[in-house]
KELUM-639242 format. One line per field, with one value per atom (N, C-alpha, C, O): residue number from 1; atom name; x, y, z. Coordinates in steps of 0.001 Angstrom, whole numbers, plus 500000, padded with zeros to 6 digits. Each point is the difference from the previous one (the first is absolute). Example, Ala and Ser with C-alpha at 12.3 -4.5 7.8 and 13.67 -1.06 7.14 Angstrom:
<nodes>
torti = (1|1|1|1|2|2|2|2) .
lotor = (N|CA|C|O|N|CA|C|O) .
px = (513190|499110|500900|501036|498614|500820|499230|500509) .
py = (494310|501190|501200|499981|501069|501190|501090|501108) .
pz = (507800|500000|500000|500665|498615|500060|500730|500169) .
</nodes>
This chain:
<nodes>
torti = (1|1|1|1|2|2|2|2|3|3|3|3|4|4|4|4|5|5|5|5|6|6|6|6|7|7|7|7|8|8|8|8|9|9|9|9|10|10|10|10|11|11|11|11|12|12|12|12|13|13|13|13|14|14|14|14|15|15|15|15|16|16|16|16|17|17|17|17|18|18|18|18|19|19|19|19|20|20|20|20|21|21|21|21|22|22|22|22|23|23|23|23|24|24|24|24|25|25|25|25|26|26|26|26|27|27|27|27|28|28|28|28|29|29|29|29|30|30|30|30|31|31|31|31|32|32|32|32|33|33|33|33|34|34|34|34|35|35|35|35|36|36|36|36|37|37|37|37|38|38|38|38|39|39|39|39|40|40|40|40|41|41|41|41|42|42|42|42|43|43|43|43|44|44|44|44|45|45|45|45|46|46|46|46|47|47|47|47|48|48|48|48|49|49|49|49|50|50|50|50|51|51|51|51|52|52|52|52|53|53|53|53|54|54|54|54|55|55|55|55|56|56|56|56|57|57|57|57|58|58|58|58|59|59|59|59|60|60|60|60|61|61|61|61|62|62|62|62|63|63|63|63|64|64|64|64|65|65|65|65|66|66|66|66|67|67|67|67|68|68|68|68|69|69|69|69|70|70|70|70|71|71|71|71|72|72|72|72|73|73|73|73|74|74|74|74|75|75|75|75|76|76|76|76|77|77|77|77|78|78|78|78|79|79|79|79|80|80|80|80|81|81|81|81|82|82|82|82|83|83|83|83|84|84|84|84|85|85|85|85|86|86|86|86|87|87|87|87|88|88|88|88|89|89|89|89|90|90|90|90|91|91|91|91|92|92|92|92|93|93|93|93|94|94|94|94|95|95|95|95|96|96|96|96|97|97|97|97|98|98|98|98|99|99|99|99|100|100|100|100|101|101|101|101|102|102|102|102|103|103|103|103|104|104|104|104|105|105|105|105|106|106|106|106|107|107|107|107|108|108|108|108|109|109|109|109|110|110|110|110|111|111|111|111|112|112|112|112|113|113|113|113|114|114|114|114|115|115|115|115|116|116|116|116|117|117|117|117|118|118|118|118|119|119|119|119|120|120|120|120|121|121|121|121|122|122|122|122|123|123|123|123|124|124|124|124|125|125|125|125|126|126|126|126|127|127|127|127|128|128|128|128|129|129|129|129|130|130|130|130|131|131|131|131|132|132|132|132|133|133|133|133|134|134|134|134|135|135|135|135|136|136|136|136|137|137|137|137|138|138|138|138|139|139|139|139|140|140|140|140|141|141|141|141|142|142|142|142|143|143|143|143|144|144|144|144|145|145|145|145|146|146|146|146|147|147|147|147|148|148|148|148|149|149|149|149|150|150|150|150|151|151|151|151|152|152|152|152|153|153|153|153|154|154|154|154|155|155|155|155|156|156|156|156|157|157|157|157|158|158|158|158|159|159|159|159|160|160|160|160|161|161|161|161|162|162|162|162|163|163|163|163|164|164|164|164|165|165|165|165|166|166|166|166|167|167|167|167|168|168|168|168|169|169|169|169|170|170|170|170|171|171|171|171|172|172|172|172|173|173|173|173|174|174|174|174|175|175|175|175|176|176|176|176|177|177|177|177|178|178|178|178|179|179|179|179|180|180|180|180|181|181|181|181|182|182|182|182|183|183|183|183|184|184|184|184|185|185|185|185|186|186|186|186|187|187|187|187|188|188|188|188|189|189|189|189|190|190|190|190|191|191|191|191|192|192|192|192|193|193|193|193|194|194|194|194|195|195|195|195|196|196|196|196|197|197|197|197|198|198|198|198|199|199|199|199|200|200|200|200|201|201|201|201|202|202|202|202|203|203|203|203|204|204|204|204|205|205|205|205|206|206|206|206|207|207|207|207|208|208|208|208|209|209|209|209|210|210|210|210|211|211|211|211|212|212|212|212|213|213|213|213|214|214|214|214|215|215|215|215|216|216|216|216|217|217|217|217|218|218|218|218|219|219|219|219|220|220|220|220|221|221|221|221|222|222|222|222|223|223|223|223|224|224|224|224|225|225|225|225|226|226|226|226|227|227|227|227|228|228|228|228|229|229|229|229|230|230|230|230|231|231|231|231|232|232|232|232|233|233|233|233|234|234|234|234|235|235|235|235|236|236|236|236|237|237|237|237|238|238|238|238|239|239|239|239|240|240|240|240|241|241|241|241|242|242|242|242|243|243|243|243|244|244|244|244|245|245|245|245|246|246|246|246|247|247|247|247|248|248|248|248|249|249|249|249|250|250|250|250|251|251|251|251|252|252|252|252|253|253|253|253|254|254|254|254|255|255|255|255|256|256|256|256|257|257|257|257|258|258|258|258|259|259|259|259|260|260|260|260) .
lotor = (N|CA|C|O|N|CA|C|O|N|CA|C|O|N|CA|C|O|N|CA|C|O|N|CA|C|O|N|CA|C|O|N|CA|C|O|N|CA|C|O|N|CA|C|O|N|CA|C|O|N|CA|C|O|N|CA|C|O|N|CA|C|O|N|CA|C|O|N|CA|C|O|N|CA|C|O|N|CA|C|O|N|CA|C|O|N|CA|C|O|N|CA|C|O|N|CA|C|O|N|CA|C|O|N|CA|C|O|N|CA|C|O|N|CA|C|O|N|CA|C|O|N|CA|C|O|N|CA|C|O|N|CA|C|O|N|CA|C|O|N|CA|C|O|N|CA|C|O|N|CA|C|O|N|CA|C|O|N|CA|C|O|N|CA|C|O|N|CA|C|O|N|CA|C|O|N|CA|C|O|N|CA|C|O|N|CA|C|O|N|CA|C|O|N|CA|C|O|N|CA|C|O|N|CA|C|O|N|CA|C|O|N|CA|C|O|N|CA|C|O|N|CA|C|O|N|CA|C|O|N|CA|C|O|N|CA|C|O|N|CA|C|O|N|CA|C|O|N|CA|C|O|N|CA|C|O|N|CA|C|O|N|CA|C|O|N|CA|C|O|N|CA|C|O|N|CA|C|O|N|CA|C|O|N|CA|C|O|N|CA|C|O|N|CA|C|O|N|CA|C|O|N|CA|C|O|N|CA|C|O|N|CA|C|O|N|CA|C|O|N|CA|C|O|N|CA|C|O|N|CA|C|O|N|CA|C|O|N|CA|C|O|N|CA|C|O|N|CA|C|O|N|CA|C|O|N|CA|C|O|N|CA|C|O|N|CA|C|O|N|CA|C|O|N|CA|C|O|N|CA|C|O|N|CA|C|O|N|CA|C|O|N|CA|C|O|N|CA|C|O|N|CA|C|O|N|CA|C|O|N|CA|C|O|N|CA|C|O|N|CA|C|O|N|CA|C|O|N|CA|C|O|N|CA|C|O|N|CA|C|O|N|CA|C|O|N|CA|C|O|N|CA|C|O|N|CA|C|O|N|CA|C|O|N|CA|C|O|N|CA|C|O|N|CA|C|O|N|CA|C|O|N|CA|C|O|N|CA|C|O|N|CA|C|O|N|CA|C|O|N|CA|C|O|N|CA|C|O|N|CA|C|O|N|CA|C|O|N|CA|C|O|N|CA|C|O|N|CA|C|O|N|CA|C|O|N|CA|C|O|N|CA|C|O|N|CA|C|O|N|CA|C|O|N|CA|C|O|N|CA|C|O|N|CA|C|O|N|CA|C|O|N|CA|C|O|N|CA|C|O|N|CA|C|O|N|CA|C|O|N|CA|C|O|N|CA|C|O|N|CA|C|O|N|CA|C|O|N|CA|C|O|N|CA|C|O|N|CA|C|O|N|CA|C|O|N|CA|C|O|N|CA|C|O|N|CA|C|O|N|CA|C|O|N|CA|C|O|N|CA|C|O|N|CA|C|O|N|CA|C|O|N|CA|C|O|N|CA|C|O|N|CA|C|O|N|CA|C|O|N|CA|C|O|N|CA|C|O|N|CA|C|O|N|CA|C|O|N|CA|C|O|N|CA|C|O|N|CA|C|O|N|CA|C|O|N|CA|C|O|N|CA|C|O|N|CA|C|O|N|CA|C|O|N|CA|C|O|N|CA|C|O|N|CA|C|O|N|CA|C|O|N|CA|C|O|N|CA|C|O|N|CA|C|O|N|CA|C|O|N|CA|C|O|N|CA|C|O|N|CA|C|O|N|CA|C|O|N|CA|C|O|N|CA|C|O|N|CA|C|O|N|CA|C|O|N|CA|C|O|N|CA|C|O|N|CA|C|O|N|CA|C|O|N|CA|C|O|N|CA|C|O|N|CA|C|O|N|CA|C|O|N|CA|C|O|N|CA|C|O|N|CA|C|O|N|CA|C|O|N|CA|C|O|N|CA|C|O|N|CA|C|O|N|CA|C|O|N|CA|C|O|N|CA|C|O|N|CA|C|O|N|CA|C|O|N|CA|C|O|N|CA|C|O|N|CA|C|O|N|CA|C|O|N|CA|C|O|N|CA|C|O|N|CA|C|O|N|CA|C|O|N|CA|C|O|N|CA|C|O|N|CA|C|O|N|CA|C|O|N|CA|C|O|N|CA|C|O|N|CA|C|O|N|CA|C|O|N|CA|C|O|N|CA|C|O|N|CA|C|O|N|CA|C|O|N|CA|C|O|N|CA|C|O|N|CA|C|O|N|CA|C|O|N|CA|C|O|N|CA|C|O|N|CA|C|O|N|CA|C|O|N|CA|C|O|N|CA|C|O|N|CA|C|O|N|CA|C|O|N|CA|C|O|N|CA|C|O|N|CA|C|O|N|CA|C|O|N|CA|C|O|N|CA|C|O|N|CA|C|O|N|CA|C|O|N|CA|C|O|N|CA|C|O|N|CA|C|O|N|CA|C|O|N|CA|C|O|N|CA|C|O|N|CA|C|O|N|CA|C|O|N|CA|C|O|N|CA|C|O|N|CA|C|O|N|CA|C|O|N|CA|C|O|N|CA|C|O|N|CA|C|O|N|CA|C|O|N|CA|C|O|N|CA|C|O|N|CA|C|O|N|CA|C|O|N|CA|C|O) .
px = (516542|499684|500699|499984|500718|500582|499042|498874|501665|499407|499421|499373|500781|499557|498502|499355|500075|498645|499510|500389|498705|499555|498736|499300|500327|498858|499350|500703|498148|499201|498701|499173|500427|498878|498985|500434|498410|499701|498289|499662|499386|498779|499226|499062|501771|499524|500610|499905|500830|500696|501247|500699|499858|501573|500197|499211|501775|500618|501271|501021|499073|501352|500456|499424|501705|500778|501055|500773|499423|501404|500549|499539|501850|500847|501301|500926|499273|501078|499893|500162|499589|499693|500980|499708|501544|501016|500170|500655|498614|499963|498483|499644|499515|498586|499250|499060|501673|499294|499964|499010|501962|500169|500559|500757|498821|500297|501396|500346|500378|501121|499642|498858|502052|499771|499410|498960|501877|499617|498746|499409|500179|498297|499214|498893|501231|499070|499837|498846|502053|499936|499214|499073|501271|499650|498490|499361|500007|498781|499164|498939|501495|499266|500033|498894|501967|500014|499176|499417|500395|499170|498636|499117|500502|498691|499568|498793|502174|499646|499746|498970|501867|499754|498570|499343|500351|498703|498927|499034|501040|498924|499923|498878|502230|499914|499484|499529|500579|499736|498374|499435|499971|498489|499834|498898|501857|499668|500077|499699|500628|500114|498767|499877|499247|498947|499761|499235|501600|500411|501279|500706|499813|501413|500064|499217|501559|500318|501392|500832|499559|501276|500088|499101|502392|499986|501651|500822|499491|501410|500418|499252|502045|500570|500664|500556|499266|500440|499296|498868|501594|499330|499513|499252|501135|499283|499314|500236|498859|499520|501111|500448|499903|500840|500239|499140|502368|500376|500331|500660|498872|500227|501452|500195|500542|501147|501170|500160|500538|501297|501019|500520|499729|500871|501250|500772|499706|501505|500216|500997|498116|500021|500377|500930|498211|499841|501393|500432|500061|501189|501338|501061|498831|501208|500325|499266|501978|500362|500048|499920|500242|500071|498907|499778|499185|498801|498744|498967|501196|498866|499617|500770|497755|499776|499375|499671|500154|499366|498567|499386|500055|498598|499089|498925|501724|499162|499802|498933|502043|499915|499099|499299|500906|499230|498424|499146|500746|498668|499472|498853|501836|499195|500374|499509|501342|500101|499924|500065|499790|499517|498699|499197|500447|498661|498888|498879|501392|498799|499621|498799|501919|499461|499286|499009|501481|499426|498509|499071|500825|498592|499097|498916|501374|499229|499875|499131|501710|499564|498954|499092|500989|498984|498774|499036|500826|498686|499499|498941|501824|499570|499846|499474|500999|499908|498442|499384|500059|498566|499694|499295|501165|499869|500109|500732|498472|499996|501393|500725|499681|501365|499894|499775|500393|499723|501565|500936|499208|501190|499619|499045|501888|499797|501143|501118|498722|500794|500627|499411|501345|500489|500949|500413|499966|500930|499976|499218|501713|500173|500050|500810|498396|499823|500579|499214|501968|500398|500372|500586|499334|500603|499136|498770|502240|499407|499336|499191|501097|499446|498546|499128|500566|498613|499158|498822|501725|499263|499894|498949|501783|499945|498842|499199|500670|498653|498905|498959|501111|498714|499372|498819|502291|499724|499351|499359|500685|499312|498388|499457|499824|498560|499329|499071|501344|499590|501163|500729|499506|500998|499318|499068|501591|499642|501294|501057|498977|501177|499677|498809|502005|499845|500105|500545|498806|500171|501368|500019|501003|501320|500669|501071|498415|500360|499986|499109|502021|499629|500429|500869|498686|500059|500541|499485|501677|500671|500320|500538|499114|500577|501403|500113|500846|501255|500825|501105|498367|501019|500475|501103|497952|500368|501141|500798|499059|501034|501471|500979|499113|501570|500143|501036|497865|500225|499326|500087|499159|499385|498736|499468|499764|498734|499316|500704|497993|499437|499963|499715|500526|500078|499172|499246|500755|499509|498304|499292|500180|498793|499166|498799|502188|499427|499234|499188|501145|499237|498854|499138|500676|498770|498975|498915|501488|499094|499616|498844|502096|499637|498840|498992|501234|498949|498623|499035|500881|498793|499279|498779|502102|499619|499609|499117|501510|499946|499753|499979|499851|500022|501023|501153|498630|501199|500842|501209|497963|500652|500801|501204|498197|500375|501453|501084|498606|501405|500911|501163|498611|501214|500646|501226|498009|500664|500825|501126|498596|500584|501514|501127|498606|501084|501190|501222|498067|500832|500664|501167|498108|500256|500928|500779|498904|500500|499529|500774|498088|499345|499892|499547|500874|499793|498321|499464|499919|498511|500063|500599|498598|499769|498922|499229|500787|499120|498639|499217|500553|498610|499484|498929|501848|499700|500083|499324|501324|499907|498624|499403|500086|498511|499280|499149|500938|498807|499999|499056|501913|500109|499803|499918|500030|499585|501284|499926|501265|501151|500302|500507|499124|499934|498549|499283|500565|498778|499644|498831|502322|499365|501752|501087|498580|500888|499684|498873|501669|499690|501147|501031|498365|501017|501024|499848|501428|501189|499743|500308|499078|499801|499017|499903|499191|499233|500489|499378|501695|500508|500142|499312|501654|500344|498547|499708|499594|498816|498940|499355|500580|498967|500685|499333|501994|500528|499596|499440|500872|499815|498444|499723|499301|498566|499529|499059|501692|499507|500582|499285|501916|500814|499131|499890|499666|499398|498741|499635|499628|498528|500313|499250|501633|500091|500557|499734|501015|500507|498805|499978|499075|498692|498829|498852|501392|498904|500430|501006|497924|500165|501195|499819|501308|501110|500113|500735|498404|499799|499442|500547|498177|499175|500883|499832|501093|500700|500927|500171|500424|501028|499091|500490|498239|499436|499613|500217|499177|499985|501232|499957|501211|500995|500591|500629|498912|500048|499414|500474|498127|498982|500496|499909|500655|500260|501189|500129|500800|501226|499860|500870|497940|499555|499285|500070|499377|499013|500884|499550|501877|500671|500359|500523|499280|500004|498764|500035|499117|498791|499233|500218|498844|498864|498820|500113|498794|498795|499657|499815|500091|499541|500810|499532|501802|501135|499731|499865|500043|499878|498660|500069|498688|499130|500018|499095|501604|500212|500955|499811|501162|500841|499359|500291|498755|499185|499321|500160|498915|499411|501021|499766|501156|500939|500646|500153|500118|500547|498909|500155|498658|498979|499523|499672|500222|499711|501299|499836|501290|501006|500028|500346|499129|499928|499007|500159|498700|498700|500216|499122|501927|500475|500942|500312|500201|500883|499162|498786|502365|499319|499629|498980|502036|499470|498538|499235|500458|498427|499146|499008|501243|499022|499818|498911|502271|500098|499346|499301|500972|499367|498696|499413|499797|498627|499421|498989|501592|499580|499971|499036|501988|499953|499169|499722|499868|498809|498710|499094|500660|498814|499887|498888|502083|500064|500335|500377|499551|500247|501215|499939|501312|501225|501101|499925|501228|501319|500287|499823|500685|500695|501396|500786|499412|501385|500781|499861|500784|500524|501392|500903|499011|501511|500869|501102|498503|500900|500085|500918|497862|499965|498722|499741) .
py = (503492|499654|500943|501229|497912|500761|501229|500012|501054|500868|499681|500890|498118|499520|499593|499903|499839|499913|500903|499797|501163|500748|499449|499346|500863|499562|500961|500185|500455|500742|499742|500052|499632|499767|501189|500726|499525|501247|499807|499768|500340|499783|498776|499992|498740|498909|499470|498836|502274|499635|499869|500975|497976|499629|500699|499795|501039|500642|499283|500196|499074|499556|500406|499812|500781|500849|499251|499500|500311|499519|501234|501034|498629|501213|500011|500429|499192|500292|500892|499614|501479|500969|500195|500303|499524|500182|499104|500280|498484|499208|499503|498840|502332|499926|498688|499365|500422|498897|498727|499275|500411|498673|499123|500414|498377|498954|499226|499458|500631|499315|498874|499909|499256|498709|500507|499542|501550|500555|500533|499807|500961|500612|499042|500112|498756|499019|499307|499653|500085|499223|500945|499534|501782|500828|500491|500371|499626|500033|498907|500286|498473|498763|500263|499901|500375|500191|500871|499718|501441|501071|499721|500516|498590|499715|498917|499848|499235|499274|500739|499836|500928|500979|500793|500233|500105|500710|498909|500270|498649|498869|499791|500070|499640|499777|501092|499745|501294|501491|500024|500083|499822|500113|501565|500399|500324|501415|500464|501168|498107|500315|499258|498777|502157|499440|500013|499241|501823|500173|500318|500593|499068|500086|500991|499868|500941|500767|499570|499921|499764|499755|500995|500184|500710|500907|500300|499180|501663|500086|501634|500968|499025|501408|500571|499294|501985|500705|500112|500481|499182|500199|498510|499902|498964|498830|499307|500276|498761|499173|498743|499597|499900|498808|499640|499701|500395|499749|498523|499698|499291|498603|499448|500161|499288|499308|500977|500544|499631|500724|499164|498996|501363|499174|500332|499070|501713|500050|498813|499325|500282|498759|498703|499285|500418|499038|499962|498927|502049|500006|500268|500130|499943|499774|498375|499172|500711|498577|499342|498831|502423|499554|500008|499149|501796|500302|499264|499904|499620|499452|498754|499039|500931|498596|499048|498873|501476|499303|499876|500010|499884|500128|499024|500242|498765|498760|500440|499774|500797|500503|501456|500292|500487|501278|499774|500614|498340|499776|499175|500263|498680|499135|500429|499408|501602|500605|501517|500488|500219|501448|500258|500381|499412|500613|499122|500449|498117|499006|500153|499877|500324|500141|501232|500077|501028|501439|499897|500646|498517|499998|499020|500433|498425|499362|500399|499448|501616|500660|501084|500178|500468|501090|499489|500596|497946|499669|499008|499397|500444|499071|500751|499553|501787|500771|500253|500199|499750|500098|501432|500165|500910|501327|500634|499543|501618|500680|500396|500519|499288|500771|500975|499625|501364|501086|500316|500237|499743|500393|501478|500363|500463|501511|500108|500101|499889|499897|501600|500713|499620|501760|500165|501137|497866|500297|498640|499063|501026|498771|498690|499841|499217|498710|499047|499742|499724|499173|498527|499858|499111|498661|499473|499955|499576|499468|501155|499657|501381|501308|499948|500007|499950|500191|498685|500152|498604|498920|500027|499506|500899|500083|500821|499697|501442|500848|499464|500180|498982|499501|498763|499658|499798|498868|500540|499186|502177|500597|500075|499855|500374|500087|500982|499697|501477|501056|500947|500539|499705|500802|501318|500035|501112|501378|500736|499797|500913|500573|501444|500297|500600|501534|500024|499158|502008|500103|499928|499829|500323|500103|498688|499881|499208|498682|499373|500325|498496|499060|498679|499860|499215|498413|499552|500384|498705|499143|498640|499832|499085|498933|499933|499689|500715|500266|498730|500087|498815|498763|499589|499486|500788|499518|500814|499625|501658|500984|499649|500640|498476|499175|498858|499416|499984|498476|499260|498789|501589|498970|499959|500562|498773|499716|500700|500414|499663|500482|499244|498812|501627|499174|500643|500900|498824|500815|499757|500957|498170|499520|500692|499827|501074|500645|499484|500669|497918|498986|499649|499554|500624|499613|501008|499832|501373|500952|500870|500409|499881|500876|499703|500702|498115|499463|500061|500382|499210|499983|501240|500123|500852|501523|500651|500856|498796|500893|499107|500506|498181|499153|499235|500425|498628|499026|500793|500172|500372|500801|501313|500063|500931|500886|499756|500548|498572|499668|499377|500210|498912|499567|501009|499986|500935|500918|500804|500214|500290|500703|499203|500436|498584|498995|499867|500119|499639|499903|501333|499986|501100|501092|501171|500831|498971|500906|501337|500916|499281|501294|500683|499369|501990|500700|500379|500390|499413|500452|501003|499863|501238|500918|499456|499096|501512|499914|499945|499061|502090|500158|498818|499413|500390|498765|498879|499064|500716|498716|499826|498924|502377|499929|499696|499131|501369|499887|498496|499596|499656|498530|499072|498774|501793|499114|499457|498897|501658|499595|500331|499237|501994|500483|500830|500567|499332|500603|501452|500335|500690|501312|500543|499488|501658|501062|501287|500362|500371|501112|501126|499804|501359|501475|499719|499310|501274|500039|500563|499444|501748|500725|499567|500677|498346|499167|498703|499503|499961|498624|499690|499099|501639|499890|499855|499094|501924|500042|498792|499450|500269|498755|498606|499299|500555|498712|500087|499042|502229|500012|499583|498998|501778|499731|498503|499493|499862|498691|499134|499221|500877|499140|500251|499031|501933|500533|499313|499385|500457|499554|498504|499394|499956|498581|499692|498873|501850|499760|499927|499249|501542|499963|499284|500394|498664|498848|498672|499857|499289|498608|499410|499635|500193|499509|498559|499501|499775|498424|499755|499295|501293|500093|500292|499300|501633|500306|498944|499540|499999|498809|498915|499539|499939|499012|500283|499174|502052|500470|499943|499667|500578|499960|498398|499625|499589|498327|499341|499115|501574|499524|500355|499177|501979|500576|499363|499794|499898|499171|498591|499479|499826|498580|500286|499167|501765|500344|499570|499314|501178|499871|498564|499873|498937|498956|498989|498843|501507|499087|499880|500773|498256|499923|500624|500377|499614|500769|499299|500662|497982|499341|500028|499968|500099|500116|501249|500118|500945|501374|500331|500811|498658|500107|499133|500241|498783|499368|500868|500054|500563|500827|501099|500499|500150|501020|499826|500701|498057|499574|499865|500623|498705|499727|501324|499949|501013|501216|501021|500746|499099|501068|499313|500834|498074|499422|500528|500332|499608|500488|501642|500534|500073|501346|500544|501082|498160|500338|499404|500081|499484|499609|501020|499868|501152|501065|500960|500150|500469|501135|501321|500688|499359|501251|499894|500961|497689|499701|500469|500660|499085|500184|501466|500543|500054|501421|500875|501005|498560|500429|499805|500864|498032|499759|501011|500680|499337|500713|501873|500727|499630|501244|500347|501187|497966|500182|499943|500672|498777|500128|500899|500516|499900|501530|501037|501040|498872|501222|500580|501229|498230|500864|499384|498790|501912|499472|499071|500128|498666|498991|500208|500686|498693|499950|498609|499135|500550|498791|499900|500834|497947|499790|499097|499743|499720|499156|498368|499211|500543|498618|499399|498842) .
pz = (514849|498524|499151|500068|499007|498652|499833|500497|498747|499546|498534|499425|500082|498746|499990|498956|502433|499961|501482|501150|498392|501196|500492|499227|502029|500513|501016|500993|498990|500697|500302|499089|502224|500327|500464|500895|498657|500497|499650|498839|502182|499856|499384|499202|501548|499403|498771|499613|499716|498636|499805|500275|499273|499844|498779|499078|500779|498966|499450|500658|498338|499755|498703|498928|501286|498824|499500|500817|497890|499319|499856|499517|501129|499984|499425|500688|498228|499163|498851|498842|501465|498864|499013|498843|501593|499022|498824|498996|501250|498900|499824|499788|500351|499745|500639|499523|501749|500941|499368|500108|499262|499356|501101|500879|499005|501169|499731|498950|502286|500406|500909|500451|499826|500837|501370|500474|500183|501037|500355|501063|497863|500182|499622|500527|498601|499879|501335|500253|500627|501184|500956|500662|499430|500909|499809|500984|497568|499703|500611|500556|499364|500471|501412|500532|500151|501483|500522|501047|498348|500276|499631|500686|498128|500134|500768|500182|500383|501025|501168|500652|499636|501419|500043|501015|497715|499801|500176|500714|498759|500469|501316|500501|500327|501431|500962|501108|498457|500900|499752|498909|502373|499954|499910|499625|500611|499868|498434|499754|499352|498666|499289|499937|499547|499406|498492|499405|499995|498588|499623|500816|497887|499690|498770|499059|500971|498716|499604|500904|497747|499524|498970|499179|500871|499136|499680|500409|499071|499686|500197|499858|500478|500299|498547|499159|500778|498726|498749|500011|499047|498504|499587|499027|501660|499574|501150|501176|498405|500945|500012|501073|497832|499994|498527|499171|500632|498621|499747|499006|501931|499770|500893|501204|497999|500493|499760|498907|502000|499814|499133|500488|498392|498945|500559|499768|500781|500495|500767|499747|501261|500730|499252|500373|498427|499207|499045|499578|500199|499155|500739|499389|501925|500775|500368|500539|499009|500079|501655|500376|500387|501611|500505|500861|498783|500667|499489|500663|498191|499372|500518|500037|500474|500666|498939|500372|498417|498910|499970|501067|497918|499633|500903|500549|499434|500922|501563|500571|500013|501260|500152|500969|497874|499858|500059|500640|498514|499930|501075|500361|500286|501053|501438|500961|499191|501135|500260|501129|497729|499970|499676|500852|497737|499613|500167|500237|499638|500170|501703|500239|500715|501262|500119|500727|498521|500286|499482|500487|498531|499346|500747|500389|499832|501168|501245|500675|499937|501151|499722|500812|498200|499612|499910|500480|498735|500054|500964|499830|501170|501317|501062|501019|498870|501574|499884|498953|502435|500051|500398|500996|498324|500228|498687|499123|500713|498668|499608|500849|497994|499596|498639|498849|501500|498767|499356|500763|497980|499242|499711|499313|501347|499548|499149|500507|498230|498876|499751|499188|501265|500076|498782|499776|499434|498945|499120|500162|498964|498980|500693|500913|498727|500421|498896|499089|500847|498936|500107|501073|498345|500196|500991|500020|500961|501221|500987|500863|499008|500703|499497|500869|498070|499477|500385|500322|499656|500441|501470|500407|500423|501473|500276|500885|498311|500353|499616|500630|498134|499463|501070|500054|500749|500924|501194|500665|499789|500970|499877|498904|502256|499804|499240|499251|500892|499576|499390|500833|497869|499548|499475|499197|501426|499658|499360|500597|498424|499352|499842|500100|499683|499526|498466|499287|500333|498572|499082|498781|501996|499346|499966|499404|501146|500249|498790|499215|500329|499005|500299|500861|498599|500417|498803|498950|501031|498836|500479|501094|498035|500177|499018|498814|502137|499194|499671|499464|500847|500065|498544|499810|499130|498805|499314|499140|501503|499222|500587|499616|501184|500157|499864|500317|499140|499613|500941|499796|501332|501014|499904|499042|501912|499872|501346|500921|499088|501035|501244|499855|501449|501122|501150|499630|501608|501176|499616|500316|499205|499925|498723|499792|499320|498934|498886|499361|500393|499301|500422|499243|502202|500764|499965|499444|501243|500288|498780|499893|499190|498746|499247|499927|499468|499303|500587|499339|501996|500604|500200|499893|500424|499937|498766|500041|498736|498962|498609|498878|501382|498799|499369|500068|499394|499330|499116|500157|498760|498812|500524|499753|500924|500429|500901|499804|501111|500877|499296|500345|498550|499397|499121|499882|499461|499215|500845|499551|501568|500909|500447|499767|500769|500330|498516|500078|498802|499080|499460|499608|500380|499407|500939|499531|501822|500834|500007|500277|499460|499770|501334|500956|499182|501123|499864|498963|502231|500238|501191|501066|498472|500935|500899|499680|501430|501313|499362|500140|499105|499476|499166|500152|499112|498985|500783|499573|501497|501068|500498|500050|500361|500766|498924|500188|498618|499111|499485|499320|500981|499287|501399|499923|501089|501308|500470|500542|499361|500394|501401|500822|499366|501614|500306|499176|502016|500517|499867|499811|500298|499934|499505|500267|498982|499430|500566|499660|501009|500722|499364|499357|501080|499617|500830|501008|498585|500701|501437|501055|498790|501319|500734|501024|498887|500657|500639|500939|498579|500302|501296|500478|500336|501384|500880|500781|498893|500784|499716|500893|497910|499404|500944|500761|498983|500744|501508|500534|500228|501338|500193|500660|498763|500151|499751|500611|498435|499701|501042|500629|499569|501155|501483|500751|499537|501344|499636|501003|498131|499845|500132|500766|498684|500156|501170|500420|500277|501455|500953|500975|498698|501004|499401|500208|499126|499311|500973|500695|499102|500494|499370|498838|501631|499619|499764|499148|501750|499704|498894|499152|500669|498719|498839|499001|500972|498749|499921|498871|501990|499874|499322|498969|501410|499350|498589|499114|500645|498325|499394|498816|501680|499272|499651|499010|502205|499719|498928|499288|500673|498817|498815|499089|500681|498831|499339|498793|502253|499674|499541|499302|501112|499829|498656|499096|500779|498716|498793|499082|500981|498583|499634|498893|501883|499651|500410|499582|501057|500626|498769|499067|500860|498978|500972|501167|498040|500659|501293|501022|498969|501218|501297|501138|498500|501013|500628|501218|497848|500602|500701|500923|498756|500808|500994|500799|499510|501236|501019|501215|498137|500909|500288|501087|498135|500419|501347|500999|498827|501063|501251|501035|498863|501005|500951|501220|498064|500271|500599|500967|498190|500718|501318|500843|499498|501176|501184|501173|498136|501095|500407|501053|497635|500144|500816|500564|499554|500626|501790|500859|499293|501428|500548|501183|498125|500427|500950|500141|500482|500741|498893|499959|499334|499012|499373|499926|499609|499573|501092|499693|501579|500907|500241|500185|499795|500188|498561|500133|498865|498828|499865|499348|501181|499865|501299|499824|501195|501108|499567|500241|499235|499438|498868|499823|499426|498838|500793|499506|501445|500761|500838|500109|500643|500780|499211|500540|498124|499094|500288|500014|500255|500529|499396|499785|499860|499396|500643|501211|498328|500789|500268|499348|501608|500683|499610|500865|498216|499718|500700|500060|500433|500623|499315|500486|498377|499075|500586|499778|501019|500523|499621|500328) .
</nodes>
């Protein structure tokens, strides 16, 4: 595997690291395809029960590598960049039936910010900032930024951030509901590990079904959502983990979930 994406699997957790620190982990074509392949690998690997996506160095991800799009020989064009790079990354993050944590270790800008927001749980440390940088260079938000951001923080706030390109601190992002949690820099790594390990030892099938429910809640009406809740609750109740969870509750012991 190219060094632009690093993968480490440990204690049921897959740690995926964007590894182009010299360009603030901005995406080129190779890195975009490698991230898709790595997410697919993690989805298929039954030993992986939770995923952490982070960046190396000072940034989480600065979005698109502008050198690539301004190079007449390397530039794949925005149609390919969106349809072959970012859109498949977003759909994979939402479809994978395992919890995905965005461990935002540094600035998250443009597509980098929106990839973070497409993850299930977003944790950043106090020195991090988020920026919808698109308008500052004459572009519009992509990577599902116009889908998730208004649903997270409301239409008016999201539209203003997209138009103005304001830099938002992680503390502000937590207060406005953009991210799950902002933590102190010195606590960041331990917080991520603890959260990932907790998720990796939970009933993975149920977590995947919860994710499916929340995905569909974005577009379902009430009756459709109630019907889906019924369908997926029946499916969850047939799982080995449900049987183990009930048995552990009755026997007053800690459950040993297998993710099945």
